Every structure is written in structure tokens, then in C-alpha cells.
MILUMSE-839722 format. One record per atom (N, C-alpha, C): residue number from 1; residue in three letters; atom name; x, y, z. Coordinates in steps of 0.001 Angstrom, whole numbers, plus 500000, padded with zeros to 6 digits. Layout:
BEGIN
n  res  atom  u  v  w
NUM  ALA  CA  X  Y  Z
...
This chain:
BEGIN
n  res  atom  u  v  w
1  MET  N  491191  472279  528958
1  MET  CA  492152  473589  529086
1  MET  C  491541  474531  527801
2  GLU  N  490217  474383  527150
2  GLU  CA  489789  475476  526612
2  GLU  C  489066  476512  527909
3  ALA  N  488189  475914  528579
3  ALA  CA  487439  476124  529726
3  ALA  C  488530  477732  530573
4  VAL  N  489556  476873  530569
4  VAL  CA  490274  477661  531732
4  VAL  C  491112  478930  530389
5  THR  N  491137  478750  529300
5  THR  CA  491403  479955  528852
5  THR  C  490328  480710  528306
6  LEU  N  489283  479750  528168
6  LEU  CA  488372  481305  528147
6  LEU  C  488066  481924  529128
7  LEU  N  488134  481655  530714
7  LEU  CA  488040  482342  531586
7  LEU  C  488767  482938  531818
8  ARG  N  490430  483054  531433
8  ARG  CA  491509  483864  531337
8  ARG  C  491094  485395  530653
9  GLU  N  490185  484724  529379
9  GLU  CA  490201  486064  528431
9  GLU  C  489124  486713  529262
10  LYS  N  487915  485965  529718
10  LYS  CA  486904  487036  530553
10  LYS  C  487694  487779  531460
11  ASN  N  488418  487274  532347
11  ASN  CA  489196  488092  533355
11  ASN  C  489712  489353  532460
12  GLN  N  490248  489256  532021
12  GLN  CA  491322  489747  531394
12  GLN  C  490407  491467  531360
13  PRO  N  491470  492491  531698
13  PRO  CA  490556  493620  531612
13  PRO  C  490228  494396  530259
14  PRO  N  489209  495213  529871
14  PRO  CA  489464  495675  528858
14  PRO  C  490794  496628  528200
15  VAL  N  491267  496462  527418
15  VAL  CA  492740  497325  526319
15  VAL  C  491824  498405  526319
16  ARG  N  492236  500225  526709
16  ARG  CA  491788  500819  526356
16  ARG  C  492680  501733  525783
17  THR  N  492201  502516  524747
17  THR  CA  492878  503491  523928
17  THR  C  492143  504388  523857
18  GLU  N  492963  505593  523447
18  GLU  CA  492557  506796  523377
18  GLU  C  491529  506969  522463
19  LYS  N  490629  507874  522476
19  LYS  CA  489565  508106  521196
19  LYS  C  490591  508727  519965
20  ALA  N  490009  508745  518535
20  ALA  CA  490577  508866  517784
20  ALA  C  490607  509897  517627
21  ASP  N  489706  511070  517944
21  ASP  CA  488895  512252  518278
21  ASP  C  490619  513795  519301
22  ASP  N  490871  512512  520021
22  ASP  CA  491633  512946  520704
22  ASP  C  493226  513123  520146
23  LEU  N  493402  511887  519059
23  LEU  CA  494742  512134  518899
23  LEU  C  494958  513006  517953
24  GLN  N  495987  513954  518121
24  GLN  CA  496609  515437  517333
24  GLN  C  496518  515012  515920
25  PRO  N  496503  515624  514794
25  PRO  CA  495870  515253  513624
25  PRO  C  497641  515134  512585
26  GLY  N  498112  515625  513416
26  GLY  CA  499788  515836  512634
26  GLY  C  500573  514004  512738
27  PHE  N  500100  513565  514246
27  PHE  CA  500380  512308  514478
27  PHE  C  499897  511413  513723
28  VAL  N  498541  511136  513255
28  VAL  CA  497326  510753  512825
28  VAL  C  498091  510775  510669
29  LEU  N  498977  511766  510519
29  LEU  CA  498896  511505  509179
29  LEU  C  500357  510454  508960
30  ARG  N  501208  510836  510208
30  ARG  CA  502225  510495  510245
30  ARG  C  502333  509457  510548
31  LEU  N  501341  508776  510891
31  LEU  CA  500860  507504  510825
31  LEU  C  500725  506287  509608
32  LEU  N  499734  507232  508519
32  LEU  CA  499203  506642  507659
32  LEU  C  500351  506837  506415
33  ASP  N  501161  507804  506877
33  ASP  CA  502328  507616  505871
33  ASP  C  503292  506458  506015
34  GLU  N  503213  506179  506985
34  GLU  CA  504213  504631  506950
34  GLU  C  503386  503444  506911
35  ILE  N  502355  503857  506225
35  ILE  CA  501573  502254  506088
35  ILE  C  502041  502399  504291
36  ASP  N  502674  500857  503981
36  ASP  CA  502919  500941  502444
36  ASP  C  502301  500369  501857
37  TYR  N  500738  501457  501672
37  TYR  CA  499530  501312  501098
37  TYR  C  498917  502784  500505
38  GLY  N  499239  503154  499259
38  GLY  CA  497995  504557  498768
38  GLY  C  497352  504466  499147
39  LEU  N  497178  505675  500145
39  LEU  CA  495726  505657  500544
39  LEU  C  494960  507168  500304
40  VAL  N  493931  507541  499900
40  VAL  CA  493118  508552  499839
40  VAL  C  491803  508696  500247
41  LEU  N  491449  509938  500402
41  LEU  CA  490765  510077  501349
41  LEU  C  489368  511185  500364
42  VAL  N  488371  510923  500086
42  VAL  CA  487927  511655  499082
42  VAL  C  486566  512099  499823
43  ASN  N  485612  512697  499308
43  ASN  CA  483974  513380  499910
43  ASN  C  483581  512664  498791
44  ALA  N  481893  512994  498915
44  ALA  CA  481094  511909  498355
44  ALA  C  481216  512655  496590
45  GLN  N  481896  513549  495950
45  GLN  CA  482282  514768  494551
45  GLN  C  483295  513860  494175
46  GLY  N  484157  513446  494892
46  GLY  CA  485485  512710  494391
46  GLY  C  486652  513564  494797
47  ARG  N  487009  515119  495662
47  ARG  CA  487202  515994  496194
47  ARG  C  488311  515430  496835
48  VAL  N  489655  515311  496406
48  VAL  CA  490871  514605  497805
48  VAL  C  490593  515016  499151
49  GLN  N  490425  514492  500113
49  GLN  CA  490869  515150  501675
49  GLN  C  492093  515443  502404
50  HIS  N  492356  513887  502311
50  HIS  CA  493577  513773  501776
50  HIS  C  494468  512621  501224
51  ALA  N  495778  512621  501249
51  ALA  CA  496270  511231  500196
51  ALA  C  497690  511366  501016
52  ASN  N  497919  510002  501531
52  ASN  CA  498945  510140  502016
52  ASN  C  500409  509516  501649
53  HIS  N  501829  509722  501673
53  HIS  CA  502579  509556  501078
53  HIS  C  503042  508748  499306
54  LEU  N  502885  507274  499565
54  LEU  CA  502409  506586  498675
54  LEU  C  501528  507097  497674
55  ALA  N  500116  507486  497928
55  ALA  CA  499169  507877  497265
55  ALA  C  499083  509389  496408
56  ARG  N  500099  510030  497002
56  ARG  CA  500828  511130  496560
56  ARG  C  501644  511146  495133
57  HIS  N  502221  510348  495569
57  HIS  CA  503097  509537  494616
57  HIS  C  503044  508903  493241
58  GLU  N  501779  507852  493392
58  GLU  CA  500950  507207  492399
58  GLU  C  500515  508672  491716
59  LEU  N  499582  509457  492559
59  LEU  CA  499058  510386  491946
59  LEU  C  500250  511497  491148
60  ALA  N  500749  511434  491257
60  ALA  CA  502318  512359  490772
60  ALA  C  502752  512021  489287
61  THR  N  502885  510334  489530
61  THR  CA  502885  509992  488166
61  THR  C  501820  510510  486719
62  GLY  N  500548  510447  487168
62  GLY  CA  499530  510812  486380
62  GLY  C  499273  509024  485730
63  ARG  N  499868  507857  485539
63  ARG  CA  499893  506986  485016
63  ARG  C  497951  506374  484998
64  LEU  N  497041  506449  485914
64  LEU  CA  496215  505954  485396
64  LEU  C  495285  506628  486485
65  LEU  N  496206  507181  487803
65  LEU  CA  495381  508819  488673
65  LEU  C  495986  509925  488454
66  TYR  N  494998  511261  488961
66  TYR  CA  495399  512118  489240
66  TYR  C  494491  512827  489712
67  VAL  N  494870  514256  489952
67  VAL  CA  493962  515279  491091
67  VAL  C  493887  516570  489995
68  ASP  N  493138  516633  489478
68  ASP  CA  492557  518191  488511
68  ASP  C  493049  519622  489279
69  ILE  N  493134  520597  488831
69  ILE  CA  492729  521821  489034
69  ILE  C  492104  522376  490381
70  GLY  N  490603  521420  489998
70  GLY  CA  489761  521472  491709
70  GLY  C  489915  520888  492565
71  GLY  N  490764  520239  492533
71  GLY  CA  491114  519250  493512
71  GLY  C  490697  517844  493461
72  SER  N  489950  516913  492861
72  SER  CA  489460  515991  493018
72  SER  C  490070  515001  491412
73  VAL  N  490131  513514  492676
73  VAL  CA  491075  512784  492214
73  VAL  C  490150  512513  490557
74  CYS  N  491092  511927  489565
74  CYS  CA  490111  511637  488457
74  CYS  C  491228  510947  487577
75  GLY  N  490884  509753  486591
75  GLY  CA  491369  509096  485762
75  GLY  C  491876  509599  484779
76  SER  N  492818  508779  484442
76  SER  CA  493773  509144  483097
76  SER  C  492535  509286  481679
77  SER  N  491985  508831  481999
77  SER  CA  490860  508611  480482
77  SER  C  489462  508970  481717
78  ALA  N  488863  509306  480039
78  ALA  CA  486962  509713  480455
78  ALA  C  486473  508590  481143
79  GLY  N  487053  507465  481089
79  GLY  CA  486417  505588  480987
79  GLY  C  486976  505458  482453
80  LEU  N  488422  505577  483004
80  LEU  CA  488554  505540  484393
80  LEU  C  487726  506247  485284
81  THR  N  487581  507750  484860
81  THR  CA  487139  508624  485832
81  THR  C  486082  508245  485978
82  ASP  N  485095  507952  484950
82  ASP  CA  483648  507307  485463
82  ASP  C  483627  505802  486468
83  GLN  N  484443  505127  486133
83  GLN  CA  484568  503213  486546
83  GLN  C  484982  504472  487988
84  LEU  N  485444  505283  488665
84  LEU  CA  486162  505048  490067
84  LEU  C  485029  506297  490526
85  MET  N  484558  507037  489693
85  MET  CA  483578  508005  490583
85  MET  C  481792  506668  490771
86  GLU  N  481976  505626  489931
86  GLU  CA  480792  504486  489888
86  GLU  C  481185  504314  491380
87  ALA  N  482479  504119  491780
87  ALA  CA  482768  503138  492540
87  ALA  C  482418  503900  494178
88  VAL  N  482894  504774  493558
88  VAL  CA  483020  505895  494957
88  VAL  C  481537  506892  495557
89  LEU  N  480053  506435  494307
89  LEU  CA  479406  506873  495272
89  LEU  C  478442  505780  495110
90  GLY  N  479223  504663  495159
90  GLY  CA  478555  503590  495792
90  GLY  C  479306  502978  497112
91  ALA  N  480291  503570  496593
91  ALA  CA  480948  503559  498387
91  ALA  C  479731  504568  499703
92  VAL  N  479501  505441  499284
92  VAL  CA  478735  506565  499610
92  VAL  C  477704  506283  500676
93  GLN  N  476431  504832  499447
93  GLN  CA  475762  504137  499978
93  GLN  C  475826  503213  501041
94  GLY  N  477095  502779  500693
94  GLY  CA  477565  501929  501832
94  GLY  C  478129  500428  501316
95  ARG  N  478814  500631  499920
95  ARG  CA  478778  499365  499108
95  ARG  C  479978  499203  498773
96  ARG  N  480825  498579  499151
96  ARG  CA  482032  498310  498760
96  ARG  C  482640  497454  497635
97  ARG  N  483937  498385  497120
97  ARG  CA  484032  497507  495910
97  ARG  C  485461  497346  495324
98  LEU  N  485755  496939  494814
98  LEU  CA  487182  496298  494285
98  LEU  C  487288  497220  492662
99  ILE  N  488222  497399  492459
99  ILE  CA  488323  497967  491089
99  ILE  C  489337  497784  490541
100  TYR  N  489670  498061  489070
100  TYR  CA  490899  497281  488741
100  TYR  C  490928  498443  487793
101  LEU  N  491671  499516  487545
101  LEU  CA  492209  500785  486718
101  LEU  C  493386  500598  486019
102  THR  N  492803  500144  484429
102  THR  CA  494307  499634  483439
102  THR  C  493864  500171  482001
103  ARG  N  495284  500738  482010
103  ARG  CA  495384  501551  480532
103  ARG  C  496697  500972  480241
104  ASP  N  496726  501118  478989
104  ASP  CA  498033  500333  478234
104  ASP  C  498509  499342  479624
105  GLU  N  499824  499093  479622
105  GLU  CA  500461  498097  480381
105  GLU  C  500269  498398  481649
106  HIS  N  499702  499467  482663
106  HIS  CA  499545  500046  483931
106  HIS  C  498027  499278  484245
107  THR  N  498114  498815  485571
107  THR  CA  497011  498374  485942
107  THR  C  496989  498487  487236
108  LEU  N  495996  498917  488216
108  LEU  CA  495973  499352  489922
108  LEU  C  494384  498924  490009
109  PRO  N  494786  497761  491178
109  PRO  CA  493719  497629  491548
109  PRO  C  493507  498511  493592
110  VAL  N  492215  499198  492709
110  VAL  CA  491570  499842  494217
110  VAL  C  490400  498957  494999
111  ALA  N  490760  499574  495918
111  ALA  CA  489531  498928  497378
111  ALA  C  488908  500256  496912
112  VAL  N  487622  500518  497377
112  VAL  CA  486470  502069  497236
112  VAL  C  486357  501379  498672
113  ILE  N  485905  502203  499848
113  ILE  CA  485811  501580  501226
113  ILE  C  484892  503207  501889
114  PRO  N  483555  503094  502090
114  PRO  CA  482527  503889  503167
114  PRO  C  483753  503311  504704
115  LEU  N  483458  504788  504861
115  LEU  CA  483407  505240  506481
115  LEU  C  482465  505057  507257
116  THR  N  481587  504689  507007
116  THR  CA  480123  504725  507613
116  THR  C  479529  503457  507468
117  HIS  N  478972  503060  508879
117  HIS  CA  478203  501619  508835
117  HIS  C  477132  502140  507486
118  ALA  N  476641  501255  506729
118  ALA  CA  475080  501183  506169
118  ALA  C  474006  501841  506687
119  LEU  N  473954  501198  507699
119  LEU  CA  472946  501483  508567
119  LEU  C  472415  503100  508973
120  GLU  N  474294  504062  509304
120  GLU  CA  474085  505073  509335
120  GLU  C  473810  505740  508841
121  GLY  N  473553  505678  507436
121  GLY  CA  473163  506827  505892
121  GLY  C  474459  507021  505732
122  PRO  N  474107  507590  504236
122  PRO  CA  475259  507870  503568
122  PRO  C  476874  507932  504231
123  SER  N  477649  507968  503530
123  SER  CA  478672  508270  503946
123  SER  C  479553  509140  503587
124  SER  N  479165  510790  504539
124  SER  CA  480559  511811  503477
124  SER  C  481724  512119  503063
125  SER  N  482419  510285  503618
125  SER  CA  483844  510392  503032
125  SER  C  484296  509310  502738
126  VAL  N  485246  508581  501659
126  VAL  CA  485538  507429  501065
126  VAL  C  486673  507064  500748
127  LEU  N  487612  505719  501354
127  LEU  CA  488415  505452  501731
127  LEU  C  488859  504499  499942
128  LEU  N  489811  505770  499791
128  LEU  CA  490551  504488  497973
128  LEU  C  491545  503965  498604
129  VAL  N  492008  502243  498847
129  VAL  CA  493186  501654  499371
129  VAL  C  493714  501227  497696
130  MET  N  495040  501887  497683
130  MET  CA  495503  501413  496271
130  MET  C  496669  500230  496765
131  ALA  N  496393  498910  496018
131  ALA  CA  497698  497820  496269
131  ALA  C  498553  498310  495653
132  ARG  N  499704  497762  496355
132  ARG  CA  500882  497611  496436
132  ARG  C  501684  497313  495571
133  GLN  N  502445  498143  495313
133  GLN  CA  502775  497817  493601
133  GLN  C  504313  497034  493352
134  ARG  N  504895  496831  494662
134  ARG  CA  506451  495849  494086
134  ARG  C  506723  496032  495911
135  ALA  N  506652  494273  495523
135  ALA  CA  506360  493885  497342
135  ALA  C  508604  494332  497424
136  GLY  N  508772  494311  497041
136  GLY  CA  510294  494828  497188
136  GLY  C  510300  496081  497734
137  ASP  N  509963  497115  497324
137  ASP  CA  510074  498564  497693
137  ASP  C  509576  497807  499516
138  ASN  N  508849  497268  499799
138  ASN  CA  508334  496850  501664
138  ASN  C  510166  497702  502364
139  LEU  N  510257  498014  503001
139  LEU  CA  510985  498474  503709
139  LEU  C  511343  497348  504809
140  ALA  N  510698  496598  505122
140  ALA  CA  510137  495559  506280
140  ALA  C  511093  494261  505381
141  LEU  N  511578  494445  504005
141  LEU  CA  512272  493358  503681
141  LEU  C  514007  493868  503558
142  GLN  N  514203  495170  503886
142  GLN  CA  515262  495535  504398
142  GLN  C  516056  495211  505799
143  MET  N  514696  495102  506966
143  MET  CA  514754  494736  508103
143  MET  C  514929  493316  507737
144  PHE  N  514195  492332  507570
144  PHE  CA  514092  490622  507269
144  PHE  C  515481  490295  506598
145  ALA  N  515927  490709  506152
145  ALA  CA  517169  490998  505257
145  ALA  C  518226  491366  506772
146  ARG  N  518211  491978  507384
146  ARG  CA  519207  492306  508672
146  ARG  C  518989  491129  509901
147  GLU  N  517847  490567  509832
147  GLU  CA  517424  489816  511088
147  GLU  C  517953  488606  510529
148  HIS  N  518448  488094  509486
148  HIS  CA  518823  486943  509183
148  HIS  C  520046  487006  508389
149  CYS  N  520669  487932  508613
149  CYS  CA  522598  488364  508045
149  CYS  C  522177  488109  506366
150  LEU  N  521773  488475  505420
150  LEU  CA  521686  488283  504065
150  LEU  C  522431  489243  504316
151  THR  N  523381  488865  503046
151  THR  CA  524949  489520  502112
151  THR  C  523701  490608  501148
152  PRO  N  524397  491699  500727
152  PRO  CA  523905  492825  499905
152  PRO  C  523610  492278  498678
153  THR  N  523735  491006  498271
153  THR  CA  523791  490201  497009
153  THR  C  522207  488937  497074
154  GLU  N  522257  488479  498480
154  GLU  CA  521459  488067  498818
154  GLU  C  520419  488332  498551
155  GLU  N  520465  489771  499330
155  GLU  CA  518938  490703  499779
155  GLU  C  518633  491407  498013
156  ALA  N  519464  491228  496980
156  ALA  CA  519095  491829  495659
156  ALA  C  517934  490420  495233
157  VAL  N  518835  489273  495356
157  VAL  CA  518173  487745  494838
157  VAL  C  517027  488035  495411
158  LEU  N  516558  488643  496082
158  LEU  CA  515484  488219  497241
158  LEU  C  514721  488882  496780
159  ARG  N  514523  490311  496529
159  ARG  CA  513820  491449  495908
159  ARG  C  513348  491151  494566
160  ALA  N  513899  490533  493915
160  ALA  CA  513967  490457  492653
160  ALA  C  512795  489043  492784
161  LEU  N  513337  487995  493565
161  LEU  CA  512355  486850  493521
161  LEU  C  510782  487570  494035
162  CYS  N  511149  488345  495092
162  CYS  CA  509512  488954  495558
162  CYS  C  508846  489794  494595
163  ASP  N  509381  490721  493054
163  ASP  CA  509294  490969  492253
163  ASP  C  509008  490566  491059
164  GLY  N  508881  488910  491182
164  GLY  CA  508050  487834  490661
164  GLY  C  508607  487516  488996
165  ARG  N  510304  487595  489543
165  ARG  CA  511256  487785  488217
165  ARG  C  511766  485842  488356
166  ALA  N  511702  485437  487933
166  ALA  CA  512310  483796  487617
166  ALA  C  513938  483889  487613
167  VAL  N  514163  482960  488136
167  VAL  CA  515913  482595  488475
167  VAL  C  516796  482799  486962
168  ASP  N  516303  482681  486372
168  ASP  CA  517517  482919  484697
168  ASP  C  516880  484299  484309
169  GLU  N  515682  485182  484489
169  GLU  CA  515833  486704  484682
169  GLU  C  516979  487398  485706
170  ILE  N  517030  486875  487007
170  ILE  CA  517742  487362  487913
170  ILE  C  518924  487251  487145
171  ALA  N  519871  485898  486748
171  ALA  CA  520408  485846  486531
171  ALA  C  521456  486706  484865
172  SER  N  520446  487030  484360
172  SER  CA  520850  487634  483066
172  SER  C  520721  489180  483432
173  GLN  N  520183  489808  484688
173  GLN  CA  519909  491249  484477
173  GLN  C  521528  491371  485990
174  HIS  N  522101  490252  486746
174  HIS  CA  523207  490525  487385
174  HIS  C  524485  490190  486660
175  GLY  N  524194  489833  485267
175  GLY  CA  525456  489823  484475
175  GLY  C  525952  487964  485161
176  VAL  N  525429  487264  485602
176  VAL  CA  525841  486187  486163
176  VAL  C  525398  485018  485939
177  ALA  N  525987  483654  485669
177  ALA  CA  525643  482506  485608
177  ALA  C  523944  481943  486226
178  GLU  N  523122  480978  485789
178  GLU  CA  522250  480517  486805
178  GLU  C  522558  480130  487843
179  SER  N  523456  479377  487856
179  SER  CA  524135  478405  488910
179  SER  C  524031  479527  490019
180  THR  N  524966  480087  489873
180  THR  CA  525679  481371  490675
180  THR  C  523985  482027  491489
181  VAL  N  522951  482272  490971
181  VAL  CA  521543  482312  491398
181  VAL  C  521201  481268  492663
182  ARG  N  521177  479989  491254
182  ARG  CA  520721  478468  492228
182  ARG  C  521452  478893  493583
183  THR  N  522509  479155  493879
183  THR  CA  523229  478892  495216
183  THR  C  522927  479735  496059
184  GLN  N  522634  481103  495938
184  GLN  CA  521863  482050  496736
184  GLN  C  521061  482290  496734
185  VAL  N  519864  481241  495582
185  VAL  CA  518930  480860  496523
185  VAL  C  518920  480371  497406
186  ARG  N  519881  479261  497516
186  ARG  CA  520193  477932  498519
186  ARG  C  520769  478678  499598
187  SER  N  521086  479554  499673
187  SER  CA  521524  480452  501015
187  SER  C  520451  480911  501018
188  LEU  N  519907  481853  500783
188  LEU  CA  518602  482142  501061
188  LEU  C  517660  481442  502043
189  ARG  N  517634  480200  501621
189  ARG  CA  516814  478822  501924
189  ARG  C  517459  478705  503514
190  ASP  N  518491  478215  503906
190  ASP  CA  519246  477890  504737
190  ASP  C  519523  478953  506119
191  LYS  N  519435  480399  505332
191  LYS  CA  519318  481323  506391
191  LYS  C  518089  481399  507126
192  THR  N  517195  481442  506167
192  THR  CA  515481  481701  506816
192  THR  C  515062  480971  506824
193  GLY  N  515500  479129  507009
193  GLY  CA  514565  478193  507059
193  GLY  C  513390  478080  506290
194  ALA  N  513076  478298  505126
194  ALA  CA  512186  478409  504183
194  ALA  C  512592  477315  503307
195  ASN  N  511584  476451  502817
195  ASN  CA  511541  475088  501958
195  ASN  C  511583  474935  500663
196  GLY  N  511100  476570  499841
196  GLY  CA  511489  476851  498715
196  GLY  C  511215  478369  498753
197  ILE  N  511873  478480  497497
197  ILE  CA  511487  479603  496912
197  ILE  C  509914  480480  497285
198  ARG  N  508710  479438  496835
198  ARG  CA  507163  479744  497115
198  ARG  C  506991  480610  498620
199  GLN  N  507738  479226  499643
199  GLN  CA  507547  480166  500875
199  GLN  C  508391  480927  501746
200  LEU  N  509551  481042  500997
200  LEU  CA  510368  482532  500930
200  LEU  C  509778  483787  500677
201  VAL  N  509326  483762  499430
201  VAL  CA  507845  485034  499129
201  VAL  C  506879  485004  499772
202  GLN  N  506502  483981  500349
202  GLN  CA  505256  484133  501100
202  GLN  C  505567  485245  502299
203  ARG  N  506702  484867  502699
203  ARG  CA  507168  485499  504313
203  ARG  C  507243  486619  503879
204  VAL  N  508127  487149  503244
204  VAL  CA  508317  488864  502669
204  VAL  C  507013  489247  502492
205  LEU  N  505742  488671  501924
205  LEU  CA  504859  489030  501436
205  LEU  C  504059  489653  502898
206  SER  N  504038  488581  503702
206  SER  CA  503466  488634  505100
206  SER  C  503846  489965  506283
207  LEU  N  504853  490030  505657
207  LEU  CA  505809  491175  507135
207  LEU  C  505060  492418  506660
208  PRO  N  504903  493088  507777
208  PRO  CA  504078  494430  507964
208  PRO  C  505083  495197  506893
209  PRO  N  503358  496467  506784
209  PRO  CA  503496  497130  505297
209  PRO  C  504270  498180  505703
210  VAL  N  505562  498092  505928
210  VAL  CA  506192  499732  505611
210  VAL  C  506778  500325  505377
211  VAL  N  506689  501427  504718
211  VAL  CA  507194  502021  503201
211  VAL  C  508304  502398  503890
212  PRO  N  509512  502541  502304
212  PRO  CA  510881  502786  502565
212  PRO  C  511057  504159  503436
213  ALA  N  512443  503934  504040
213  ALA  CA  512618  505475  504421
213  ALA  C  513273  506222  503791
214  LEU  N  513378  506691  502670
214  LEU  CA  513887  507896  501821
214  LEU  C  512251  508016  500853
215  ARG  N  511794  509316  501195
215  ARG  CA  510346  509561  500748
215  ARG  C  510335  510758  499230
216  GLY  N  511503  511351  499217
216  GLY  CA  511801  512542  498398
216  GLY  C  510875  512227  496739
217  ASP  N  510799  510744  496351
217  ASP  CA  510096  510432  495133
217  ASP  C  508248  510781  495310
218  GLY  N  508190  510929  496856
218  GLY  CA  506370  511261  497330
218  GLY  C  506238  512219  496992
219  ARG  N  507148  513920  496795
219  ARG  CA  506621  514755  497043
219  ARG  C  506065  515138  495115
220  LEU  N  504782  515771  495569
220  LEU  CA  504174  516599  494472
220  LEU  C  504252  517837  494435
221  PRO  N  505128  518650  493222
221  PRO  CA  504277  520187  493182
221  PRO  C  503496  520799  492987
222  ARG  N  503258  521970  493703
222  ARG  CA  502116  522568  494299
222  ARG  C  501454  522775  492670
223  ARG  N  500044  522747  492438
223  ARG  CA  499431  523575  491432
223  ARG  C  498654  524969  491167
224  THR  N  498708  525497  490467
224  THR  CA  498067  526119  490408
224  THR  C  496169  526580  490852
225  GLY  N  496027  526824  491804
225  GLY  CA  494903  526908  492584
225  GLY  C  494396  525541  493254
226  ALA  N  495788  524382  493482
226  ALA  CA  494776  523748  494370
226  ALA  C  494870  524012  495057
227  ALA  N  495394  525350  496411
227  ALA  CA  495243  525080  498099
227  ALA  C  494276  525776  497599
228  ALA  N  493645  526847  497192
228  ALA  CA  492190  527519  497253
228  ALA  C  490967  526277  496957
229  SER  N  491171  525214  497058
229  SER  CA  490379  524387  496748
229  SER  C  490395  523164  497857
230  GLY  N  491566  523817  498803
230  GLY  CA  491683  522523  499816
230  GLY  C  492321  521348  499867
231  TRP  N  492973  521783  498600
231  TRP  CA  493650  519899  498986
231  TRP  C  495366  520709  498493
232  GLN  N  496222  520698  498936
232  GLN  CA  497633  520945  498628
232  GLN  C  498727  519567  498593
233  PHE  N  499661  519834  497688
233  PHE  CA  500701  518942  497157
233  PHE  C  501753  519302  497676
234  VAL  N  502171  518305  498763
234  VAL  CA  503449  518614  499637
234  VAL  C  504064  517456  499728
């Protein structure tokens, strides 16, 4: 049976795709904005070449990262900037890194990825991939709720569970008894076929990374001198 499967796979025609260079830039940028992770493209000096919607939102908060007047990504402290730039310089030489930017109560894991193979020489661009901050903000969760006919209250409970809240915390937040929340959790399990809360949350976390439809919070104000540097806050 395996031999037949392998033979079929060998006989399948190769999937043809358009070359990346042939895609319209506007289309590619819209595609990046639909990904539920902050993505920032920087050069070897840390100067921002592009940031998608969620990355612009994170940079706008300035909690851990921001863009300076010259268009370079910086940490909210000198130590964070040094940590980030060390990883960027390593990525220029082909080394992937996972760093944890931490200040006060805020923590942001960031994957620092070179965009060329190590054997091709230094990378001219480096991709910063920010961790998803709240699983409950994923638009796919709303789609999941519709698919399983969840009520608005059940969807709210599911979002809270995905954000790591316990049943007693959810009950306190909603102003109801714990037994009420447990009944709602039981209904969630019945409707989705999940064996328990852990499996239910895992199913949501494995959903496609789709950003929320409303993006007003992702806009950054233009800063003086930013346009001249090539980095525009839009």
C-alpha cells in the first residue's frame, strides 16, 4: 500500500507557483497584515524596512520596542536595544535566535531570523517575528465559535480560557457563580467534542493565525523625519 502511495506521489505533477518577484508589492503587504503575529523586516543596522499591522501596533505602544526618529527599531531601554541588536547582527551572519525582551511586567518573545542561507553570505535583511500576545484576539476563534454554534457567553468564556484564566477568575469577572461557568464549559465541550479544557484550548491555539478585522488600533501617528528616513507610520 505504501508503495502505491509513493508511486502516486511521484506521478503527481509539481505544483507551480508564481515567483515571489512577480507578486505585486501591495498584495504581499496585505498578505502579511493578515498574519496574527507581529512581523518587522529590518536591515543589518536595525533600520525598519517594513512592519505589518500587529507589529505597528506593538511599536506604537512603546512598551518594549519602538522606532526612533531615524527609522531604526530600538528597545525601551539601552539594555533591550543591545540585546536586540546583538541578535540582529548574529542573524546577518546566518544565526537564528529566540530572545525574550522583558521590562517591568511586560515580556515579548521575538524570533530573529536571517532571510538568506548561511552559505549565501551575510543577510541584508532580518525578520523579527513577535510572539502572539493574546490567543483570544485571534479572529479564527470567532470563526470557530460560529462553526460550532457557540452563544456569545460561551465564546466569551472560551476567550478567557484561551487567555489562561481559571474558572473562578472567569466567574468573578462576569459576576456569576463558578457553577454557572462550569456549566458553560460543559456546553463548550459538548458542542466542540473536546474531552476537557486543555484539549479545547489546544484546538483554538492550533487555529490559523488570522488577525482581527478591525485594525484602527494598529495605526501609528507619523513622526517628524520618519518619512525622510524611508520608514512611514501608516
